[in-house]
N, CA, C and O of each residue as an XYZ file, in Angstrom:
520
protein
N       0.995     -1.052     -0.169
C       0.365      0.346     -0.036
C       1.089      0.801     -0.082
O       2.220      0.406      0.202
N       0.653      2.230     -0.602
C       1.328      3.187     -0.674
C       0.938      4.328      0.032
O      -0.268      4.550      0.131
N       1.957      5.289      0.673
C       1.992      6.327      1.235
C       1.828      7.363      1.197
O       2.889      7.988      1.183
N       0.886      8.011      1.168
C       0.662      9.904      0.511
C       1.325     10.847      1.674
O       0.781     10.946      2.774
N       2.289     11.390      1.417
C       2.608     12.362      2.366
C       2.917     13.696      2.086
O       3.900     14.110      1.472
N       1.713     14.541      2.742
C       1.791     16.338      2.156
C       3.142     16.888      3.289
O       3.313     16.725      4.497
N       3.768     17.441      2.446
C       5.012     18.235      3.342
C       4.971     19.724      3.217
O       5.198     20.273      2.139
N       4.683     20.384      4.310
C       3.909     21.797      4.727
C       5.521     22.264      4.129
O       6.615     21.701      4.177
N       5.091     23.461      3.607
C       6.409     24.550      3.440
C       7.603     24.761      3.849
O       6.651     25.178      4.508
N       8.800     24.944      4.211
C       9.661     24.848      5.219
C       9.943     23.098      6.265
O      10.949     22.727      6.870
N       8.558     22.386      6.084
C       8.746     21.271      7.056
C      10.059     20.237      6.247
O      10.489     20.341      5.098
N      10.442     19.296      7.290
C      11.805     18.762      6.434
C      11.255     17.159      6.889
O      10.878     17.100      8.059
N      11.187     16.105      6.245
C      11.395     14.982      6.236
C      12.697     13.925      6.135
O      13.558     14.219      5.306
N      12.838     13.002      6.743
C      13.774     12.462      6.792
C      13.538     10.911      6.463
O      13.146     10.078      7.280
N      13.963     10.587      4.628
C      13.461      9.554      3.996
C      14.717      8.080      4.170
O      15.642      8.662      3.604
N      15.055      7.303      4.375
C      16.357      6.579      4.243
C      17.683      7.703      4.381
O      18.384      8.189      3.493
N      17.704      7.842      5.451
C      18.909      8.491      5.366
C      18.933     10.108      5.240
O      19.628     10.870      5.911
N      17.910     10.489      4.110
C      17.940     11.511      3.675
C      17.401     12.706      3.905
O      16.268     12.510      3.465
N      17.416     14.138      4.400
C      16.737     14.526      4.568
C      16.578     15.584      3.908
O      17.455     16.298      3.422
N      15.120     15.746      3.863
C      14.688     16.277      2.369
C      13.459     17.623      3.240
O      12.486     17.607      3.994
N      14.352     18.676      2.487
C      13.076     20.119      3.005
C      12.386     20.129      2.147
O      12.818     19.787      1.047
N      11.244     20.463      2.282
C      10.138     21.705      1.010
C      10.611     22.935      1.433
O      10.544     23.333      2.596
N      11.226     23.717      0.234
C      11.455     24.934      0.232
C      10.402     26.151     -0.610
O      10.561     27.369     -0.689
N       9.352     25.313     -1.149
C       8.021     25.794     -1.622
C       7.160     25.564     -0.994
O       7.155     25.277      0.203
N       5.829     25.707     -2.107
C       4.545     25.464     -1.216
C       4.267     24.315     -0.598
O       5.281     23.650     -0.385
N       2.939     23.674     -0.108
C       2.594     22.245      0.219
C       3.086     20.985     -1.371
O       2.995     21.317     -2.553
N       3.438     19.982     -0.996
C       4.193     19.012     -1.855
C       3.730     17.770     -0.984
O       3.989     17.468      0.180
N       2.933     17.142     -1.980
C       2.929     16.085     -1.847
C       3.623     14.688     -2.573
O       3.805     14.427     -3.762
N       3.875     14.044     -1.542
C       4.398     12.873     -2.470
C       3.944     11.619     -1.387
O       3.747     11.433     -0.186
N       3.914     10.587     -3.264
C       3.527      9.182     -2.225
C       4.768      8.371     -2.991
O       5.445      8.376     -4.019
N       4.504      7.455     -1.336
C       6.093      6.395     -1.278
C       5.137      4.934     -1.509
O       4.140      4.433     -0.990
N       5.982      4.641     -2.484
C       5.099      3.438     -3.290
C       6.243      2.080     -2.700
O       6.148      1.122     -3.467
N       6.909      1.911     -1.941
C       7.532      1.137     -1.561
C       8.001      1.265      0.147
O       7.702      2.264      0.802
N       8.840     -0.002      0.786
C       9.035      0.336      2.078
C      10.157      1.474      1.900
O      10.745      1.622      0.829
N      10.419      2.306      3.093
C      11.613      2.886      3.115
C      11.247      3.555      5.069
O      10.135      3.686      5.581
N      12.388      3.796      5.611
C      12.322      4.515      6.786
C      12.147      6.128      6.977
O      13.091      6.913      7.067
N      11.004      6.414      7.015
C      10.716      7.877      7.076
C       9.890      8.206      8.573
O       8.891      7.617      8.985
N      10.754      9.514      9.350
C      10.541     10.109      9.929
C      10.305     11.773      9.480
O      11.148     12.275      8.737
N       9.348     12.454      9.869
C       9.245     14.197     10.091
C       9.314     14.508     11.155
O       8.834     14.085     12.207
N      10.174     15.576     10.788
C      10.846     16.537     12.029
C      10.081     16.522     13.024
O      10.280     15.950     14.096
N       9.279     17.079     12.745
C       8.075     17.281     14.099
C       7.727     16.169     15.090
O       7.283     16.210     16.238
N       8.211     14.751     13.953
C       7.906     13.765     15.326
C       8.917     13.207     16.083
O       8.753     12.456     17.045
N      10.519     13.794     15.389
C      11.526     13.094     16.038
C      11.532     13.972     17.426
O      10.844     14.976     17.612
N      12.649     13.261     18.567
C      13.036     13.852     19.793
C      14.738     13.710     19.357
O      15.550     12.843     19.035
N      14.656     15.202     19.592
C      16.252     15.651     19.931
C      17.190     14.902     21.045
O      16.659     14.362     22.015
N      18.546     14.893     20.870
C      18.851     14.036     22.256
C      19.214     14.988     23.008
O      19.571     14.655     24.138
N      19.250     16.390     22.673
C      19.691     17.032     23.559
C      18.389     17.221     24.692
O      18.594     17.890     25.704
N      17.292     16.705     24.495
C      16.085     16.697     25.647
C      15.527     14.968     26.119
O      14.548     14.567     26.749
N      16.574     14.338     25.526
C      16.636     13.060     26.363
C      17.227     13.381     27.715
O      18.435     13.534     27.895
N      16.243     13.479     28.720
C      16.632     13.443     30.482
C      16.137     12.241     31.241
O      16.456     12.333     32.426
N      15.448     11.116     30.955
C      14.545      9.789     31.459
C      15.281      8.779     31.037
O      16.173      8.886     30.195
N      14.925      7.670     31.640
C      14.368      6.316     31.181
C      13.410      6.237     29.798
O      13.562      5.591     28.761
N      12.516      7.033     30.163
C      11.044      6.390     28.761
C      11.721      7.668     28.118
O      11.323      7.452     26.973
N      12.345      8.673     28.021
C      12.898      9.454     26.928
C      13.679      9.168     26.357
O      13.814      9.604     25.214
N      14.637      8.199     26.980
C      16.298      7.451     26.078
C      15.344      6.106     25.063
O      15.571      5.726     23.915
N      14.341      5.687     25.974
C      13.600      4.804     25.325
C      13.127      5.109     23.949
O      13.360      4.425     22.953
N      12.440      6.208     23.999
C      11.605      6.919     22.831
C      12.644      7.146     21.945
O      12.364      6.729     20.821
N      13.957      7.754     22.052
C      15.305      8.425     21.522
C      15.790      6.959     20.649
O      16.152      7.028     19.474
N      15.751      6.023     21.194
C      16.729      4.778     20.730
C      15.268      4.386     19.935
O      15.567      3.965     18.817
N      13.906      4.383     20.121
C      13.038      3.796     19.017
C      13.172      4.668     17.590
O      12.892      4.351     16.434
N      13.562      5.543     17.997
C      13.867      6.470     16.758
C      14.802      6.439     15.868
O      14.780      7.033     14.790
N      15.766      5.659     16.337
C      16.855      5.516     15.772
C      16.298      3.858     15.030
O      16.225      3.731     13.808
N      15.992      2.850     15.874
C      15.877      2.063     15.008
C      14.851      2.244     13.981
O      15.123      1.590     12.974
N      13.536      3.050     13.877
C      12.441      3.444     12.755
C      13.891      4.146     11.683
O      14.025      3.477     10.658
N      14.885      5.304     11.802
C      15.501      5.799     11.200
C      16.884      4.643     10.357
O      16.994      4.618      9.131
N      17.620      3.959     11.108
C      18.550      3.099     10.245
C      18.352      1.498     10.158
O      17.894      0.581     10.840
N      19.159      1.779      8.533
C      18.874      0.494      7.958
C      18.758     -1.217      9.106
O      17.876     -2.074      9.068
N      20.051     -1.162     10.029
C      20.303     -2.058     10.712
C      20.392     -1.895     12.113
O      21.565     -1.980     12.474
N      19.511     -1.670     13.145
C      19.602     -0.990     14.401
C      20.172     -1.882     15.286
O      19.864     -1.673     16.460
N      21.058     -3.000     15.037
C      21.569     -4.685     16.132
C      21.815     -3.134     17.327
O      20.743     -2.748     17.793
N      22.818     -2.479     17.698
C      22.954     -1.845     18.906
C      21.913     -1.544     19.369
O      21.529     -2.124     20.384
N      21.147     -0.559     18.777
C      19.630      0.251     19.236
C      18.811     -1.063     19.948
O      18.564     -1.189     21.147
N      18.546     -1.778     19.109
C      17.726     -2.875     20.007
C      18.443     -3.722     21.100
O      17.838     -4.518     21.818
N      19.751     -3.492     21.166
C      20.130     -4.564     22.560
C      19.865     -3.384     23.368
O      19.355     -3.663     24.453
N      20.043     -2.271     23.177
C      19.910     -0.919     24.492
C      18.759     -1.111     24.862
O      18.385     -1.015     26.030
N      17.742     -1.540     23.462
C      16.214     -1.269     24.002
C      16.142     -1.734     25.080
O      15.615     -1.085     25.983
N      16.862     -3.508     25.383
C      16.266     -4.287     26.369
C      16.662     -3.801     28.165
O      16.108     -3.916     29.258
N      18.241     -3.087     27.501
C      18.395     -2.745     28.988
C      17.399     -1.642     29.589
O      17.047     -1.535     30.764
N      17.098     -0.992     28.695
C      16.337      0.199     28.959
C      15.317     -0.118     29.385
O      14.900      0.491     30.371
N      14.524     -1.197     28.800
C      13.134     -1.748     29.263
C      13.228     -2.357     30.687
O      12.217     -2.464     31.382
N      14.791     -2.865     31.235
C      14.545     -3.164     32.834
C      14.769     -2.388     33.352
O      14.203     -2.375     34.445
N      15.674     -1.204     33.066
C      15.582      0.029     33.794
C      14.281      0.824     34.208
O      13.905      1.343     35.259
N      13.771      0.704     32.981
C      12.109      1.100     33.110
C      10.965      0.372     33.595
O       9.806      0.737     33.795
N      11.488     -0.633     33.727
C      10.129     -2.092     35.141
C      10.351     -1.615     36.320
O       9.455     -1.291     37.100
N      11.998     -1.505     36.626
C      12.378     -1.063     37.692
C      11.890     -0.261     38.377
O      11.748     -0.588     39.555
N      11.430      1.107     37.958
C      11.234      1.952     38.083
C       9.151      2.009     38.215
O       8.320      2.149     39.113
N       9.154      1.810     36.792
C       7.363      1.871     36.857
C       7.238      0.202     36.420
O       7.481     -0.242     35.298
N       6.854     -0.483     37.454
C       6.373     -1.830     36.241
C       4.983     -2.050     36.098
O       4.525     -3.176     35.908
N       3.787     -0.290     36.240
C       2.689     -0.733     35.487
C       2.520     -0.694     34.247
O       1.522     -0.960     33.577
N       3.870     -0.237     33.856
C       4.141     -0.162     32.167
C       4.572     -1.521     31.617
O       4.878     -1.714     30.441
N       4.565     -2.600     32.746
C       4.742     -3.945     31.764
C       4.157     -3.995     30.273
O       4.812     -4.361     29.297
N       2.642     -3.514     30.245
C       2.183     -3.971     29.023
C       2.485     -3.350     27.932
O       2.545     -3.887     26.826
N       2.734     -1.956     28.220
C       3.421     -1.219     27.116
C       4.302     -1.630     26.669
O       4.240     -1.939     25.479
N       5.779     -1.870     27.554
C       7.002     -2.551     27.168
C       6.743     -3.586     26.087
O       7.399     -3.644     25.047
N       5.667     -4.459     26.427
C       5.598     -5.581     26.204
C       5.344     -5.237     24.175
O       5.917     -5.387     23.097
N       3.901     -4.637     24.871
C       3.841     -4.182     23.365
C       4.508     -3.477     22.346
O       4.223     -3.554     21.151
N       5.514     -2.701     22.900
C       6.436     -2.467     22.174
C       7.227     -3.229     21.641
O       7.546     -2.828     20.521
N       7.750     -4.269     21.972
C       8.371     -4.904     21.665
C       7.839     -6.455     20.707
O       8.552     -7.238     20.078
N       6.309     -6.469     20.926
C       5.500     -6.985     19.903
C       5.895     -6.331     18.770
O       6.525     -6.891     17.873
N       5.549     -5.114     18.750
C       5.628     -4.336     17.938
C       6.874     -4.146     16.497
O       6.926     -3.945     15.284
N       7.657     -4.364     17.611
C       9.288     -4.480     16.847
C       9.164     -5.646     15.944
O       9.035     -5.559     14.722
N       9.224     -7.044     16.816
C       9.108     -7.896     16.292
C       8.505     -8.392     15.033
O       8.914     -9.272     14.275
N       7.447     -7.646     14.966
C       6.062     -7.210     14.085
C       6.913     -6.577     12.837
O       6.389     -6.489     11.727
N       8.100     -6.191     13.051
C       8.599     -4.500     12.141
C       8.384     -3.651     12.065
O       9.089     -2.937     11.352
N       6.875     -2.927     12.973
C       6.406     -2.150     13.181
C       7.170     -0.963     14.060
O       6.724     -0.413     15.066
N       8.614     -0.687     13.316
C       9.101      0.512     14.530
C       8.557      1.375     14.518
O       8.652      2.014     15.566
N       7.577      2.049     13.327
C       7.640      3.505     13.448
C       6.159      3.460     15.203
O       6.329      3.867     16.353
N       5.020      2.846     14.610
C       4.617      2.239     16.004
C       4.797      2.019     17.389
O       4.173      2.481     18.344
N       5.833      1.175     17.337
C       6.711      1.176     18.669
C       7.235      2.528     18.988
O       7.314      2.950     20.142
N       7.572      3.160     17.987
C       8.099      4.605     18.597
C       7.258      5.710     19.220
O       7.650      6.616     19.956
N       6.022      5.461     18.785
C       5.140      6.540     18.942
C       4.492      5.860     20.040
O       3.823      6.587     20.775
N       4.535      4.717     20.297
C       4.340      4.260     22.017
C       5.231      4.235     22.647
O       4.869      4.108     23.817
N       6.600      4.301     22.534
C       7.501      4.949     23.462
C       7.443      6.461     23.451
O       8.071      6.951     24.390
N       6.965      7.180     22.790
C       6.778      8.656     23.057
C       5.652      8.479     24.176
O       5.608      9.117     25.227
N       4.759      7.508     23.765
C       3.603      7.243     24.796
C       4.065      6.938     26.543
O       3.453      7.373     27.518
N       5.335      6.055     26.563
C       5.991      6.417     27.683
C       6.154      7.433     28.784
O       5.862      7.614     29.966
N       7.060      8.258     27.305
C       7.503      9.375     28.032
C       6.278     10.320     28.820
O       6.446     11.064     29.787
N       4.627      9.953     27.863
C       3.708     11.303     29.076
C       3.363     10.382     29.954
O       2.278     10.810     30.351
N       3.578      9.368     30.536
C       3.098      8.103     31.374
C       3.955      8.680     32.388
O       3.419      9.213     33.359
N       5.383      8.639     32.278
C       6.365      8.932     33.219
C       6.096     10.552     33.478
O       5.549     11.024     34.474
N       6.421     11.014     32.762
C       5.970     12.618     33.485
C       4.749     12.921     34.053
O       4.714     13.876     34.828
N       3.734     12.297     33.822
C       2.439     11.865     35.002
C       2.787     11.462     36.062
O       2.450     12.170     37.011
N       3.437     10.434     36.318
C       4.067      9.781     37.580
C       5.023     10.412     37.932
O       5.260      9.535     38.763
N       5.810     11.111     38.093
C       6.693     11.513     38.187
C       6.936     13.319     38.178
O       7.718     14.012     38.831
N       6.169     13.591     37.412
C       6.068     14.996     37.467
C       6.785     15.604     35.950
O       6.209     15.389     34.884
N       7.852     16.231     35.999
C       8.702     16.450     35.250
C      10.280     15.746     34.891
O      11.140     15.508     35.740
N      10.384     15.521     33.592
C      11.679     14.871     33.431
C      12.605     14.540     34.429
O      13.134     15.384     35.152
N      12.864     13.066     34.502
C      13.864     13.114     35.606
C      15.210     13.010     34.933
O      15.036     12.452     33.849
N      16.051     13.212     35.058
C      17.745     12.727     34.894
C      17.976     11.254     34.808
O      17.555     10.695     35.821
N      18.561     10.352     33.840
C      18.207      9.446     34.230
C      19.199      8.038     34.952
O      18.627      7.032     35.371
């Protein structure tokens, strides 16, 4: 199934390692094959990673963007253990992220990881240092 992507003026998207910025009016692209794609507005800047859940979401972002994210997948396992020690109530969300990754649905796993950031912020107030 094709993905229709509308890029607003000045918006940047990352496709298979290429940074694509729309310099004109709104543009629509149709992506007909599988690729690694994220909008800049979805991305987490590494400077904003201050907690275990934000680190998990950032690593999931790298899984989405990299062709062979072997090291990142290993790091995710360690982060999951850290998060579960501090927030055992999110075990089902961690399991869902792992299942999505095993189904090769990295983008959906990334979105779930960002959701964990919100849960962590609600439970502990503001972002904490890891």
